[in-house]
C-alpha positions in Angstrom: 5.9 13.8 -12.7 2.5 12.7 -11.6 0.0 15.3 -10.3 -2.3 14.8 -7.4 -5.4 12.8 -8.5 -3.8 11.6 -11.7 -5.5 8.5 -13.0 -3.3 5.4 -13.5 -6.1 3.2 -14.8 -9.6 1.9 -14.3 -10.1 -1.8 -13.7 -13.0 -4.2 -13.5 -12.6 -6.5 -10.6 -13.6 -10.2 -10.5 -16.9 -9.3 -8.9 -17.7 -6.8 -11.7 -17.0 -3.7 -9.6 -15.2 -0.9 -11.3 -12.3 0.7 -9.4 -10.3 3.7 -10.4 -6.7 3.6 -9.5 -5.2 7.0 -9.1 -2.7 9.2 -7.2 -4.1 10.6 -4.0 -5.2 14.2 -3.8 -5.7 16.7 -0.9 -9.4 16.2 -0.9 -9.0 12.5 0.0 -8.2 13.3 3.6 -11.6 12.4 5.1 -11.9 9.3 2.9 -8.4 8.2 4.0 -9.3 8.6 7.6 -12.5 6.6 7.1 -10.4 4.0 5.3 -7.8 3.5 8.1 -10.5 3.6 10.7 -12.4 0.8 9.0 -9.2 -1.4 9.0 -8.7 -0.7 12.7 -12.4 -1.3 13.5 -12.4 -4.7 11.7 -9.4 -5.7 13.8 -7.3 -6.3 10.8 -4.5 -8.3 12.0 -2.1 -7.5 9.1 -1.8 -3.8 9.5 0.8 -2.2 11.7 -1.6 0.6 13.0 -3.5 -0.6 16.0 -5.4 2.5 17.1 -7.6 4.9 15.1 -5.7 8.0 14.2 -7.1 11.4 15.1 -8.1 13.8 12.3 -5.0 15.8 13.1 -2.7 12.8 12.9 -4.2 11.8 9.5 -3.9 15.4 8.3 -0.2 15.4 9.1 0.3 11.9 7.6 -1.6 12.9 4.4 0.2 16.2 4.0 3.6 14.5 4.4 2.6 11.9 1.8 1.6 14.5 -0.7 4.9 16.4 -0.2 6.9 13.2 -0.7 4.9 12.6 -3.9 5.5 16.1 -5.1 9.3 15.7 -4.4 9.3 12.5 -6.5 10.3 10.4 -3.5 7.0 8.5 -3.2 4.5 7.1 -5.6 1.1 6.4 -4.2 -2.0 4.7 -5.5 -5.5 4.8 -4.0 -8.3 2.6 -5.3 -11.7 4.4 -5.5 -15.0 2.7 -5.9 -18.2 4.8 -6.0 -16.5 7.8 -4.6 -15.0 5.9 -1.6 -11.4 4.9 -1.1 -11.1 1.1 -0.7 -7.4 0.6 -1.1 -4.3 2.6 -0.3 -0.7 1.9 -1.3 2.6 3.5 -1.8 6.3 3.0 -2.6 8.7 5.4 -0.8 12.3 5.8 -2.1 15.1 5.3 0.5 18.1 7.5 0.9 21.9 7.4 0.5 23.4 4.0 -0.6 19.8 2.6 -0.8 18.4 5.4 -3.0 17.7 2.7 -5.7 15.4 0.9 -3.2 11.7 1.6 -2.4 9.6 0.3 0.5 6.1 -0.7 -0.4 3.0 -0.5 1.8 -0.5 -1.6 0.8 -3.9 -2.1 2.5 -7.3 -3.0 1.1 -10.7 -2.6 2.8 -12.7 -5.6 3.8 -15.1 -6.5 1.0 -12.6 -5.6 -1.7 -10.1 -8.3 -1.1 -9.7 -11.4 -3.2 -11.2 -9.7 -6.3 -8.0 -8.7 -8.0 -7.7 -5.2 -6.6 -4.4 -5.8 -4.7 -2.8 -7.4 -7.8 -3.8 -4.4 -10.0 -2.6 -1.9 -7.4 0.8 -3.7 -7.1 1.2 -3.7 -10.9 0.7 0.1 -10.8 3.3 0.5 -8.0 5.8 -1.7 -9.7 5.4 0.2 -13.0 5.6 3.6 -11.3 8.6 2.5 -9.3 10.4 1.5 -12.5 9.6 5.0 -13.9 11.0 6.5 -10.7 14.3 4.8 -11.5 14.1 2.3 -8.7 16.0 -1.0 -9.1 14.5 -2.9 -6.1 11.2 -2.7 -4.3 10.8 -4.5 -1.0 8.0 -5.1 1.5 7.3 -6.9 4.7 4.4 -9.2 5.5 3.0 -11.0 8.5 4.0 -14.7 8.1 0.4 -15.8 8.6 -0.9 -13.5 5.8 -0.8 -16.3 3.3 -3.3 -14.6 1.0 -1.2 -11.4 0.6 2.1 -13.3 0.2 0.5 -15.2 -2.6 -0.6 -12.0 -4.3 2.9 -10.5 -3.9 4.5 -13.6 -5.5 2.0 -13.5 -8.3 3.2 -10.0 -9.2 6.9 -11.1 -9.1 8.0 -10.6 -5.5 10.2 -13.3 -3.9 10.7 -14.1 -0.3 14.2 -13.1 0.6 14.2 -13.3 4.4 12.3 -14.0 7.6 12.7 -12.3 11.0 11.4 -14.5 13.8 9.0 -12.8 16.2 9.6 -9.4 14.7 5.9 -8.4 15.0 3.7 -8.4 18.2 0.0 -8.0 17.9 -3.0 -9.4 19.7 -0.7 -10.8 22.5 1.1 -12.9 19.9 4.4 -12.8 18.1 4.5 -13.2 14.3 7.5 -13.7 12.0 8.1 -11.0 9.5 8.5 -12.1 5.9 10.7 -9.8 3.8 10.0 -9.8 0.1 11.6 -8.0 -2.9 11.3 -7.6 -6.6 14.1 -6.5 -8.9 13.1 -4.0 -11.5 
């Protein structure tokens, strides 16, 4: 079982930046709050969160995530560059008849997209999901997020469904693309 802060790998991105991919740790709380706040501030269309979380909300979210990691129900990977979190991702195992399935979430900070970071984080999550014994990992994407869909496909995810108008943001409806990879 992975411990908090365990390093998965260090990668050199296309722009020469070095990123450390690791499991989150308790001390990441303030960095994670700054990270999600930066995504909300930029008006990132492709994240579900629409308002900045309070410190208390982030504390509760982070504590729950660390408990799920400790229980072996979640694998999470943060990307750290120069002491700052620039990417956050996880796969959470489902229950019951879907206990062989994991749901994947990933977000990357502006300025660190299109340099290979998402691809490397996804590879870590797929490998770790396999080690968890999962047989299928799935995710959803906004239909207009062509860049992310391309990255998912590059790692091996396939589009398996589409839900029309499932997402509503910025006074617009978007189709939700369902993608999956068999492990």
